[in-house]
C-alpha positions as CSV (number, residue, x, y, z in Angstrom):
1,M,-15.8,-153.9,42.6
2,E,-19.5,-154.0,42.2
3,V,-21.3,-152.4,45.1
4,P,-25.0,-153.3,45.7
5,P,-27.3,-150.3,44.9
6,P,-28.7,-150.0,48.4
7,V,-25.1,-149.7,49.8
8,L,-24.2,-147.2,47.2
9,D,-27.3,-145.1,48.1
10,I,-26.2,-145.1,51.8
11,L,-22.7,-144.0,50.9
12,R,-24.1,-141.2,48.7
13,Q,-26.4,-140.0,51.4
14,L,-23.6,-140.0,54.0
15,E,-21.2,-138.1,51.7
16,G,-23.9,-135.7,50.6
17,A,-24.2,-134.8,54.3
18,G,-20.4,-134.1,54.3
19,H,-19.2,-137.4,55.9
20,E,-16.3,-139.2,54.1
21,T,-17.4,-142.8,53.6
22,W,-15.7,-145.9,52.1
23,C,-16.4,-149.6,51.5
24,V,-14.2,-151.7,53.8
25,G,-13.5,-155.2,55.2
26,G,-13.9,-158.6,53.8
27,A,-16.0,-157.6,50.9
28,V,-13.2,-155.5,49.4
29,R,-10.7,-158.3,50.0
30,D,-12.9,-161.0,48.5
31,A,-13.7,-158.8,45.5
32,L,-10.0,-158.3,44.8
33,L,-9.7,-162.1,45.0
34,G,-12.5,-162.5,42.4
35,N,-15.1,-163.6,44.9
36,P,-17.5,-160.6,45.2
37,Q,-19.8,-160.5,48.2
38,Q,-23.2,-158.8,48.6
39,D,-22.5,-158.0,52.3
40,V,-20.5,-154.8,51.9
41,D,-19.7,-152.8,55.1
42,L,-19.1,-149.1,55.2
43,A,-16.8,-147.0,57.3
44,T,-17.6,-143.3,57.7
45,A,-16.5,-140.1,59.4
46,A,-20.1,-139.6,60.7
47,L,-20.6,-140.3,64.3
48,P,-23.2,-143.0,65.3
49,A,-25.8,-140.4,66.3
50,E,-25.5,-138.7,63.0
51,V,-25.9,-141.9,61.1
52,R,-29.1,-142.6,63.0
53,R,-30.3,-139.1,62.3
54,L,-29.7,-139.4,58.6
55,F,-31.6,-142.6,58.0
56,R,-35.2,-143.4,58.7
57,R,-34.7,-147.0,59.9
58,T,-31.6,-148.0,61.9
59,V,-30.6,-150.6,64.4
60,P,-27.8,-150.0,67.0
61,V,-26.1,-153.3,66.4
62,G,-22.9,-152.3,68.1
63,I,-23.2,-148.7,68.8
64,E,-20.6,-148.6,71.6
65,H,-18.1,-149.6,69.0
66,G,-19.5,-147.2,66.4
67,T,-21.6,-149.7,64.3
68,V,-25.1,-148.8,63.2
69,G,-27.3,-151.1,61.0
70,V,-29.1,-149.2,58.3
71,L,-32.1,-150.9,56.8
72,D,-32.8,-150.5,53.1
73,E,-36.2,-150.4,51.5
74,E,-36.3,-154.3,51.4
75,G,-35.5,-154.4,55.1
76,V,-31.9,-155.7,54.5
77,L,-29.5,-154.5,57.2
78,H,-26.2,-152.8,56.1
79,E,-23.5,-152.1,58.7
80,V,-22.1,-148.5,58.9
81,T,-19.2,-148.0,61.3
82,T,-17.6,-144.7,62.4
83,F,-13.9,-144.3,61.9
84,R,-12.3,-145.4,65.2
85,R,-9.1,-146.2,67.0
86,D,-8.5,-148.4,70.0
87,V,-7.9,-146.6,73.3
88,T,-7.5,-149.6,75.6
89,T,-7.8,-153.3,75.2
90,D,-7.5,-156.4,77.5
91,G,-6.8,-158.9,74.8
92,R,-10.5,-159.6,74.4
93,H,-12.4,-156.3,74.3
94,A,-11.4,-152.8,73.2
95,V,-12.5,-149.4,74.2
96,V,-12.6,-147.2,71.1
97,A,-12.6,-143.5,70.3
98,F,-14.2,-141.8,67.3
99,G,-13.2,-138.6,65.5
100,V,-10.2,-140.1,63.7
101,S,-9.2,-140.5,60.0
102,L,-9.7,-143.4,57.7
103,D,-6.0,-144.2,57.9
104,D,-6.3,-144.4,61.7
105,D,-9.3,-146.8,61.3
106,L,-7.4,-149.0,58.8
107,A,-4.4,-149.0,61.2
108,R,-6.4,-150.7,63.9
109,R,-7.4,-153.7,61.7
110,D,-5.9,-157.1,62.0
111,F,-4.3,-158.0,58.7
112,T,-3.2,-156.1,55.7
113,I,-5.6,-157.9,53.4
114,N,-8.5,-156.7,55.6
115,A,-7.2,-153.1,55.8
116,I,-8.1,-152.1,52.3
117,A,-10.8,-149.4,51.6
118,Y,-12.5,-148.8,48.3
119,H,-14.5,-145.8,47.1
120,P,-17.0,-146.9,44.4
121,I,-17.8,-143.4,43.2
122,R,-14.2,-142.3,42.7
123,E,-13.1,-145.8,41.9
124,A,-10.2,-145.3,44.3
125,F,-8.5,-147.6,46.8
126,K,-6.9,-146.6,50.2
127,D,-4.3,-149.3,51.0
128,P,-1.7,-147.9,53.4
129,F,-0.3,-151.3,54.4
130,D,-0.1,-152.9,50.9
131,G,-2.9,-155.3,51.4
132,R,-3.3,-155.7,47.7
133,G,0.4,-156.7,47.4
134,D,-0.1,-159.3,50.1
135,L,-3.1,-160.7,48.2
136,A,-0.9,-161.0,45.2
137,R,1.8,-162.6,47.3
138,R,-0.9,-164.9,48.9
139,L,0.2,-163.8,52.4
140,V,-1.5,-163.2,55.7
141,R,0.4,-160.4,57.5
142,A,-0.5,-158.4,60.5
143,V,-1.0,-154.7,60.3
144,G,2.0,-153.0,62.0
145,H,3.7,-154.9,64.8
146,P,2.2,-158.5,65.0
147,L,2.6,-158.7,68.8
148,D,0.7,-155.5,69.3
149,R,-2.2,-156.7,67.1
150,F,-2.5,-160.1,68.9
151,R,-2.2,-158.6,72.3
152,E,-5.1,-156.2,71.4
153,D,-7.3,-159.2,70.6
154,R,-5.9,-162.7,70.7
155,L,-8.8,-164.1,68.8
156,R,-6.9,-162.6,65.8
157,I,-4.5,-165.6,66.1
158,F,-7.3,-167.9,65.2
159,R,-8.5,-165.5,62.4
160,A,-5.0,-165.6,60.9
161,L,-5.1,-169.4,60.8
162,R,-8.6,-169.4,59.3
163,F,-7.7,-166.9,56.6
164,A,-4.6,-168.8,55.7
165,A,-6.5,-172.1,55.4
166,R,-9.4,-170.5,53.6
167,F,-7.3,-168.9,50.9
168,D,-4.4,-171.3,50.9
169,F,-2.1,-168.5,51.9
170,E,1.1,-168.5,53.8
171,I,1.4,-166.6,57.1
172,D,4.1,-164.0,57.2
173,A,7.0,-165.3,59.3
174,D,6.9,-162.5,61.9
175,T,3.2,-162.8,62.2
176,F,3.3,-166.5,62.7
177,A,6.1,-166.2,65.3
178,A,4.0,-163.6,67.2
179,A,1.0,-166.0,67.1
180,R,3.1,-168.8,68.6
181,S,4.5,-166.6,71.3
182,E,0.9,-165.5,72.3
183,A,-0.7,-169.0,71.9
184,A,-0.8,-169.8,75.6
185,A,-2.5,-166.5,76.4
186,T,-5.5,-167.5,74.2
187,D,-6.6,-169.6,77.2
188,H,-8.5,-166.6,78.6
189,L,-10.7,-166.2,75.4
190,S,-14.3,-167.3,75.6
191,A,-14.8,-170.9,74.5
192,E,-17.7,-169.8,72.3
193,R,-15.5,-167.5,70.2
194,V,-12.8,-170.1,69.8
195,R,-15.5,-172.7,68.9
196,E,-16.9,-170.3,66.2
197,E,-13.4,-170.0,64.7
198,W,-13.0,-173.8,64.5
199,V,-16.5,-174.3,63.0
200,K,-16.0,-171.4,60.5
201,G,-12.5,-172.5,59.7
202,I,-13.5,-176.1,58.9
203,A,-16.4,-174.9,56.8
204,T,-14.3,-172.5,54.7
205,A,-10.8,-174.1,54.6
206,A,-9.5,-175.2,51.2
207,E,-8.4,-178.3,53.0
208,P,-9.7,-178.9,56.5
209,A,-6.4,-180.8,57.4
210,A,-4.5,-177.6,56.6
211,L,-6.4,-175.7,59.2
212,A,-5.7,-178.4,61.8
213,A,-2.0,-178.3,60.9
214,L,-2.0,-174.5,61.4
215,W,-3.7,-174.8,64.8
216,D,-1.0,-177.4,65.7
217,G,1.9,-175.3,64.4
218,A,0.7,-172.1,66.1
219,G,0.4,-173.9,69.4
220,V,-3.3,-173.2,70.0
221,A,-4.3,-176.9,69.5
222,A,-2.3,-177.7,72.6
223,V,-4.2,-175.0,74.6
224,W,-7.7,-175.8,73.4
225,L,-7.7,-179.4,72.0
226,A,-5.8,-181.3,74.7
227,A,-5.9,-185.0,73.8
228,T,-4.2,-188.3,74.8
229,E,-4.1,-189.6,71.3
230,V,-3.3,-187.5,68.2
231,Q,-3.8,-189.1,64.7
232,P,-1.5,-188.1,61.7
233,L,-3.1,-185.4,59.7
234,T,-4.1,-186.5,56.2
235,V,-7.6,-185.8,55.2
236,L,-10.2,-184.4,57.6
237,P,-14.0,-184.2,56.9
238,R,-15.8,-180.8,57.0
239,D,-18.0,-181.8,59.8
240,P,-16.4,-179.9,62.8
241,V,-17.1,-182.7,65.3
242,L,-15.9,-185.5,63.1
243,A,-12.8,-183.6,62.0
244,L,-11.8,-183.3,65.7
245,A,-12.6,-187.0,66.3
246,A,-10.5,-188.0,63.3
247,W,-7.6,-185.9,64.6
248,R,-7.7,-186.1,68.4
249,R,-9.1,-188.5,70.9
250,P,-10.9,-188.6,73.2
251,V,-13.1,-186.1,71.5
252,E,-15.8,-185.6,74.2
253,P,-13.6,-183.6,76.6
254,I,-12.6,-181.3,73.7
255,L,-16.2,-180.7,72.7
256,R,-16.9,-179.8,76.3
257,R,-14.0,-177.4,76.4
258,L,-15.3,-175.7,73.3
259,R,-18.8,-175.6,74.7
260,M,-20.4,-177.4,71.8
261,S,-24.1,-178.2,72.0
262,G,-25.4,-181.1,74.2
263,A,-26.2,-183.1,71.0
264,E,-22.6,-182.7,69.7
265,I,-21.1,-183.7,73.1
266,T,-23.3,-186.8,73.2
267,R,-22.2,-187.6,69.7
268,G,-18.6,-187.3,70.8
269,R,-19.2,-189.5,73.8
270,L,-20.7,-192.3,71.6
271,I,-17.7,-192.0,69.2
272,D,-15.3,-192.4,72.0
273,R,-17.2,-195.4,73.5
274,G,-18.1,-197.2,70.4
275,P,-16.0,-200.1,69.1
276,A,-14.4,-198.8,65.9
277,A,-15.5,-201.8,63.8
278,P,-17.4,-205.1,64.1
279,P,-15.3,-208.2,64.9
280,S,-16.0,-209.5,61.4
281,A,-17.8,-208.5,58.2
282,G,-20.5,-211.2,58.9
283,S,-24.1,-210.2,59.1
284,R,-24.4,-211.3,62.8
285,D,-21.4,-209.4,64.0
286,V,-22.4,-206.3,62.0
287,R,-25.9,-206.4,63.5
288,R,-24.5,-206.7,67.0
289,W,-22.1,-203.9,66.3
290,L,-24.8,-201.6,65.0
291,A,-27.0,-202.4,68.1
292,A,-24.1,-201.5,70.4
293,I,-23.1,-198.2,68.8
294,E,-26.1,-196.6,67.2
295,P,-26.5,-193.7,66.6
296,A,-22.7,-193.3,66.2
297,A,-22.5,-195.9,63.5
298,D,-22.2,-193.5,60.5
299,D,-19.6,-191.4,62.4
300,L,-17.5,-194.5,63.2
301,M,-17.8,-195.8,59.7
302,Q,-16.7,-192.5,58.2
303,L,-13.7,-192.4,60.6
304,A,-12.8,-195.9,59.6
305,E,-13.0,-195.0,55.9
306,L,-10.8,-191.9,56.5
307,A,-8.2,-194.2,58.0
308,G,-8.4,-196.5,54.9
309,E,-10.4,-199.2,56.8
310,G,-13.9,-200.7,56.8
311,K,-14.4,-201.3,53.2
312,D,-15.1,-205.0,53.8
313,W,-17.9,-204.4,56.4
314,R,-19.3,-201.2,55.0
315,A,-21.1,-203.2,52.3
316,E,-22.6,-205.5,54.9
317,V,-23.8,-202.6,57.0
318,D,-25.6,-201.3,53.9
319,A,-27.1,-204.7,53.3
320,V,-28.3,-205.1,56.9
321,R,-30.0,-201.7,56.7
322,S,-31.5,-202.3,53.3
323,R,-33.0,-205.5,54.5
324,G,-34.4,-203.8,57.5
325,D,-32.8,-206.1,60.0
326,A,-33.6,-205.0,63.6
327,T,-30.7,-203.5,65.4
328,S,-32.6,-201.6,68.1
329,R,-35.6,-202.1,70.3
330,G,-37.6,-199.6,68.3
331,A,-37.2,-201.9,65.2
332,L,-38.8,-204.9,66.9
333,A,-42.0,-206.2,65.5
334,V,-43.7,-205.8,68.9
335,T,-43.7,-202.8,71.2
336,G,-43.5,-202.5,74.9
337,D,-47.2,-201.6,75.0
338,G,-48.0,-204.7,72.9
339,L,-46.2,-206.9,75.4
340,V,-48.1,-205.3,78.3
341,Q,-51.4,-205.8,76.5
342,A,-50.5,-209.4,75.8
343,G,-50.0,-209.9,79.6
344,L,-46.3,-210.8,79.0
345,A,-44.8,-207.9,81.0
346,T,-45.7,-205.0,83.2
347,P,-44.2,-201.5,82.9
348,G,-40.8,-201.4,84.7
349,P,-37.7,-203.6,84.9
350,R,-39.3,-206.8,83.6
351,L,-40.5,-205.0,80.5
352,G,-36.9,-203.8,79.8
353,R,-35.6,-207.4,80.3
354,V,-38.1,-208.8,77.9
355,L,-37.3,-206.3,75.2
356,A,-33.6,-206.8,75.7
357,R,-34.1,-210.6,75.3
358,L,-36.1,-210.1,72.2
359,L,-33.5,-207.8,70.6
360,D,-30.7,-210.2,71.5
361,H,-32.6,-213.0,69.8
362,V,-33.3,-211.2,66.5
363,L,-29.8,-210.0,66.2
364,D,-28.9,-213.7,65.7
365,H,-32.1,-214.6,63.9
366,P,-33.4,-211.6,62.0
367,G,-36.0,-213.7,60.2
368,E,-37.8,-214.2,63.5
369,N,-38.6,-210.5,64.0
370,T,-42.3,-211.2,63.6
371,P,-45.1,-210.5,66.2
372,A,-45.9,-214.2,66.5
373,D,-42.3,-215.3,67.1
374,L,-41.5,-212.4,69.5
375,L,-44.6,-213.1,71.6
376,R,-43.7,-216.7,71.8
377,I,-40.1,-215.9,72.9
378,A,-41.4,-213.3,75.4
379,A,-43.5,-215.9,77.1
380,T,-40.3,-217.9,77.9
381,V,-38.5,-215.0,79.7
382,T,-38.3,-215.6,83.4
383,D,-37.3,-213.2,86.2
384,D,-34.4,-215.3,87.3
């Protein structure tokens, strides 16, 4: 395992001061899988106060849990965490104690593949739970008793699913059974943490549909992604919103449940409302469809293509766009200000009616989207 020189310098300084220190976590796991990472975390016997005393520039990134960020000469932060064990936990947060051994520290970790330590100077591994064996077996297995691990922090259920989908691993039978038994209790987790697991999982999964199948099989989809319509799982896009929409509808309530951003919730609402396809592949119907569902058009087209549909009208959508046919008020050859200046409308409801009439006309007659034609048509709009 190649350890970046700044991390090696920190390790040497800690050990030179008499504090046992090891490389731990995902960087060790990924290096053993042949995917070395630059972000290498350290675990040490030194207490947080001692770490801060030994290094000139530090940041207390999670000092109550023993983590201190040490800044190297380039200003890059490297996390150093004191060996610790859990004292109490409520399934979301843990109170930890320091002054324990590396073995104690590894025993509190979630899965065996994440409970491997490496010492780059001695070129030695500490692997009390056979994490390297599970990597070879392509297996996600909880450290110790799975129910204990999940009851300490039920977010670990989602992490198990994410790791399995990312590495295309199986989940140990006892670990998966414990995840299923605790699925309902994930309801008390913060939506933000669950959302992060979904977004990370979709981004890193070997196949996004495999992650969705794991959420379904473990029972957490029923808790967090309640839906009235569930589509068969085949291929899902990597876009976390579109993946949900391709799998479960309506998607807007799910996005609200996960506390997605306002823009993502609006996007979901448009997907739910929009007609999935134009009535025909003709230019007129395609223009009217685009006018009705923008800006959800690309999302709906991608969903249709995932379902094996839409090939006939996708080409016409591209043609309408390449020609520049107007499908929104903003694409009209005259603006609201232009209509007001021409004396054909005043700001308010009448202006909206005139613009709506002009758009309706050019959706049928795209060649008449010219200032002269639109001003002529605007003059015929009455208030009746």
